[in-house]
C-alpha positions, 0 to 999 in steps of 0.5 A, a space after each residue: 577732698 583737698 583745697 589746693 593741688 596745683 602749682 603756679 602757672 608762672 613757675 610752670 609756664 607754657 614756654 618751659 617744660 620743667 620736667 624735660 629740662 630737669 631730665 636733661 640737667 640730670 643726664 648731664 650732671 648725674 651726681 654731685 661729685 661728677 658735677 664738681 669734677 666738671 666744675 673744677 675743669 671749668 673754674 680751675 684757678 677760681 677760689 671755691 672754699 675760704 675760711 680761717 684755719 685753726 691757726 687763725 689764718 685766712 686761707 682759700 682753696 681753688 677749684 683745682 685744689 679742691 678737686 685734687 684733695 677730694 679725689 685723693 681722699 676718694 681713692 684712699 677710701 676705696 683703698 681702705 675698703 669703703 665700698 659702694 653704698 657704705 656709710 661715712 659720717 662727718 662730725 664737725 662744725 662748718 669748714 673747708 675740710 667738711 666740704 672736702 671730706 663730704 665730696 671725697 665720700 661721694 666721689 667714692 660712691 659712698 654715703 655721707 651721713 652728717 652728725 651735728 657738731 654739738 651732738 653728745 657721744 650718745 647721740 652720735 653713737 645712735 647715728 653710727 649704729 643706726 646707719 652702720 657708719 664705717 668711718 667718722 670724720 671729726 672736726 675738733 678735739 671734743 668730737 674726736 674724744 667722743 668718737 674715740 669712746 665709741 670705736 673700741 667696741 663698735 661693730 661698724 666703726 673702723 676708722 676716725 679721721 681727724 680733719 685738722 692736724 692740731 687734734 691729738 689722736 691715738 691708736 691704729 684706728 685714727 688718722 689725719 685727713 692730710 695723711 689720707 689725702 697724701 696717701 690717695 695721691 700716691 695710690 695707683 688705683 685711678 681706674 678703680 676711682 674712675 669706675 666708681 665716679 663714672 658708674 655712679 647714677 642719680 638714684 644712688 643714695 647721697 646722704 642720710 640726714 637725721 631729724 633733730 628729734 623733738 620727739 623720740 629718737 631721730 629718723 634718718 631721711 634718705 636722699 638720692 643724688 636725684 632728689 638733691 639735684 631736683 632741689 637745686 635745679 628749680 631753686 637756682 634763679 641767679 644767672 648773675 652769680 658765679 665765682 665773683 659771688 660769695 655765700 656765707 656758710 653759717 648754719 650747720 652743714 649737718 642740716 639740709 638747709 645749709 647743705 643743699 644751698 651750699 651745693 647749689 652755690 658750688 654747682 654754679 661756681 659761687 665761693 663758700 666762706 665758712 663761719 664755724 660759730 654763729 657767735 662770730 657772725 659780725 667778724 665773718 660777715 665783715 670779712 666775706 661781705 657775702 652776696 648770699 647766706 642762709 640763717 634763722 630768724 633768731 639771728 636777725 631778731 637779735 640784730 634788729 633788737 640790738 640796732 634799735 636799743 643802740 639807737 634809743 640809747 644814743 638818743 637826741 638827734 641820732 635817734 630821731 633821724 633813725 626813727 624818721 629813716 625807718 618810717 620813710 624806708 618802710 613806706 617806700 618798701 610797702 609802696 615800691 616807690 623809692 624817691 628822694 626821701 628814701 635816698 636821703 634815709 639810705 645815705 644817712 642811716 641804711 647804708 651805715 647799717 649795711 656797712 656795719 653788718 657787712 651786708 653791702 653786697 646782699 643779693 638775698 639772705 635766706 631764712 627759715 626754720 621758725 617764724 620771722 616777725 613781719 615787722 623785723 623782715 620789713 625793717 631789713 627790706 627797707 634797709 636794703 638787706 633782702 631777707 626772704 623766708 623760705 620753706 622746706 623740711 629735712 624730708 622734702 627740700 626746698 619747697 619755697 625759695 626767694 628770688 629777686 625782690 619778691 619777699 612778702 613779710 610773714 609768708 614763705 615763697 616762692 613755691 618752686 616748680 617741680 614741687 606741688 603743695 596742697 592744704 588738707 581739709 584739716 589745714 595741714 600743708 602737704 607736699 609732693 615733688 622730686 626733691 622728696 626723700 625716698 624713705 626713713 632709713 630702716 624705719 618702714 613704719 615711720 615712712 608709712 606714717 608720714 605719707 598719705 595714702 595717695 603719696 603726699 608728704 605730711 609736713 605736720 605744719 598748719 598753713 595756707 597757700 596764697 597766690 599773690 600778684 607781685 611785680 607783675 607776676 602771679 606767685 605762690 606763697 605758703 604761710 605757716 600758722 602752726 605746728 600741729 604737734 606744738 599747738 597748745 590746747 588750754 583746759 578751756 579748749 582754746 587752740 593756741 600757737 606758741 610759736 606765733 607768741 614766741 616770735 613776738 619776743 624774738 627781737 627783744 634784747 632783754 630776752 634770750 629765750 622764751 617758752 610759752 606754756 599752757 597745755 591743759 592749763 587754764 591760761 598761758 604762762 611762760 619760761 623766760 631766760 633773760 639776756 644776762 649781759 644786757 640785764 646786768 648793764 641795766 642793773 648797773 645803770 639803775 643801781 640794782 645790786 646783784 651777785 649772781 643770775 639767781 639773785 637778779 631774777 628774784 628781784 621784784 623790780 626785775 620781775 616788773 621790768 620783764 612783765 612790762 616787756 612781755 605786755 608791750 610786745 604782746 599787746 596785739 594778742 587776744 585775751 586767751 593768748 596773753 601771758 598771765 604769769 611767767 618764771 625767770 630762769 637763771 641759765 640758758 636752755 641748751 642741747 646738752 641738758 636735753 632742752 633743745 635739738 641740735 637745730 635749737 628747736 625747743 623740746 617742749 615735752 621735755 621742758 614741760 616735765 623738767 620745769 613742772 615743779 616751777 610751772 605748777 606753782 604758777 597755777 596754784 591759787 
């Protein structure tokens, strides 16, 4: 027996036949490439892609220019022998060329297989071999050099395409994207191209997205055009949006979250602005002033922490005004009553925060991928920045998407039509819907393992399904409480969620990374990576001498500082959830060292093993 199997009536109400509407939508649009060519005829001279190029110049492409480039690229790919269903990879940070290459692949009726820009040669090679990739599009010199080491002896890979003209290439198996596009413009294979795109169907594979691999080798989730269109159709509830709206693309396009959201925006004419490096977040926010974006809680945690630290350091009347405005704003948000006090707080404080962040045009900024502290979410809602937790997986995306003003901090919502959710007797969130992958590529054992006998996708997330009255509507929300494989079971048999504890430290500006430890142990401990620029400023202000990160973390005064920070941020926890001891680490955990996935998730087992010699000392008595 299962506790919940139905969707919410409000999103599957009697006056809308979602299944029939979706079938009509699919029949009209067929594939993503077919839809983009249709949109190019509709929007023509409207801007669709915008970025800062490798020369440091801002540049934009219109719909007509975008379609010309990806059409020419598709014709060139057909000419060099890329057949229907062949795999081509994109190994790059976010940029306009990513979108051109991707749509060129799809317009040739091939399959687009993304590789995270930060992946090592070995990680990229695994995907090339597993997916039998024939062409790799690379975004910069570092990625070109990695693929150039692979191609000489690889049985599948035939060509490297440099997406930017400043990449140094060599040999007859490398070419520039601009050269391929120009070649395609000169070709007389229009009929071949038209046959490809007109004969493509929704059941064609659109992509294979490899999971980030927290345990073992990554698995390739196979999605069709139909499954992606099924994700876009019920999720897009923004009739006001169009070419006058901008979405900032900051999460990796290699990830399904940014990829599918960007497709959804483009399907509705919304301009995409690319930010290749999250470290430059403020610069790109202030340039584009986006209406939409996708991001992760960690980014907003740090913004929240920085705002509070700056206000506290300012002191005096400025700090008192900030605290007053925060209190007024949160109260107004909770009660949905925005009176005179709120308007004053907004004018004096919140409007300045929005201007500083480039968030004046915010319609909704989606976040997902990890827990988002409710108090942080409430603060930004109070400040007029509508941040909303969604939910989904590489295998089935999206599940929950925010619309209008229906965010509930601590919850993921709203549950989409065409997607059903239930909670198993063990508390696992299980899903079913047309946006689900068809299989793990060439991996029938893993495919069988992730589905229940009656065909529901097992998410691995422990959660709750809530039906909440919000703004006069009954809406469905999912609350994720644990990750099954990440639950810590102490030697005393206590089940503890490390993510919930770690999220409490997410907005602490003195902490860069925090890892909860305790599997099979008597109590919880932690690995803590300080935010060294902030810590160094603290040392200077307090006359604490240091010569290196290694020296700073050995200082008993610094250890006491972090002990107080951890205690203050975790005071709401029960005794068994308290961090009893911790270790300060001198450098960041990174993907390159094997400690993080490309999506910056912790590889807990690897971290436990790597730092076992230090962790064991915490439990010595």
